[in-house]
N, C-alpha and C positions, 0 to 999 in steps of 0.2 A: 310108698317108695316105688311100687310098680308103675304108678302114674308118672312119676318123675323120670324114670328110665324110659318109658314110652315117649314122653315129650322130648327128651334129649335125643332119642333115636330119630324121631321125626325131624327135629332140627338139623341133626348131623347129616341126614340123608337127603336134605333138600339139594337141588341142583346147584344153587349158588354157593353153598358152603363147600361142596365137593369141588366145584370149579376153582374156588379160592384156594383150597388146599393144594390142588394140582398146580396152580399158578405159583404158589409160594415155593413148592418143591422145585419146579423147573427154574424159577427165578434164582434160587440158591445155587443150583448147578450152573446156571448161566453166569452168575457172579464169579464163581471160581474160574470159569473159562476166561472171562474178561480180566480178572486179576492176574492170571498167568500171562495173558497176552500183553498186559501193560508191563508187569515186572520182568518177564522173561524175553519179550520180543521188542516192544516199543521203546522202553527206557534204555536198554542196552544199545539199541540202534541209534538213539539220540545222544548217547554218551560221547562218542567220538566227535560229534558236531559241537557238543557243549564243552569239550575239553576233557574227555574221559572222566566225568564226574560219576561217582557211585551215588545214585539218588537215595539209597537207604541210609547212607551216612551223611547226607547233606544236612548242614546245621546253619542256623541263623543265630549266632551267639549261643546262648545255652539251650535254645529251642531246636529240637530235631524236627525238621520240616520235610525230610525225604519221604517218610511213610505217609505223611499227610498229602504230599504232592501226588504220590501213587494213588491214594484213596480218591483224591479229586479227579484224577484222570479216569479211574475206574467208574466213578459216578457219571462223568460226562459221557463216556462211551455207553454205559447202560441206559442213561437218560435218552441219548440219541436213538438207540434201537427201540426203546419203548415208544418214543415219539413216532418213529417210522411205522411201528405196528399199529398204534392208535390211529394214525393218519390213514393207513390202508383200510382198517376196519370202518372208519368213518366214510371213506369214499365208497366202499361197498354198500353201506347203509344208504347213502345218498342215491346211488344207482337204483337200489331196490325201491326206494320211496318214489323216485322219478318214474319208474316203470309202473308202479301201482297207481300213480296219480294221472297218468296219461289216459284220456278217454278211449274206450274201445270202439272200434267202428261198429255200426249197427249190423245186426245179423241180416241174412237174406229175408227172413220172415218179417223183421221190422221194416226193411226197405220196401217189401211188397205191401205191407199194411199202410206205409206212408204214401205210396203211389195210389192205392185205392182211396185213401182219405182225400188226396189232392184231386183225384178224378171226381169224387162225390161232391166236392166243393164247387167244381165247375158246373 
């Protein structure tokens, strides 16, 4: 049993697991913000344009689609922000890879040794 607890502790304390947990917690909080933005700001702002429709009571026959519509808008907003974050991280990684792949200019010592080699060839 001690070995099991030790293995679990090693697993749980890995950086990737902790990062994932933090991401899930922040994602949950961000989802609440986006839901509020959609239901309390965006949809009421669209309501006068669409003829003062209450989206939560919007129905298509017997099917209530208002909440589904809000969930879809939530998803699109969250997906857009995740896309922007991933795009930003990828561009930073590309810049780092580009800097690492650029050849470094030779040092003064290497330049001097090259000159000596060239003079000895002559």
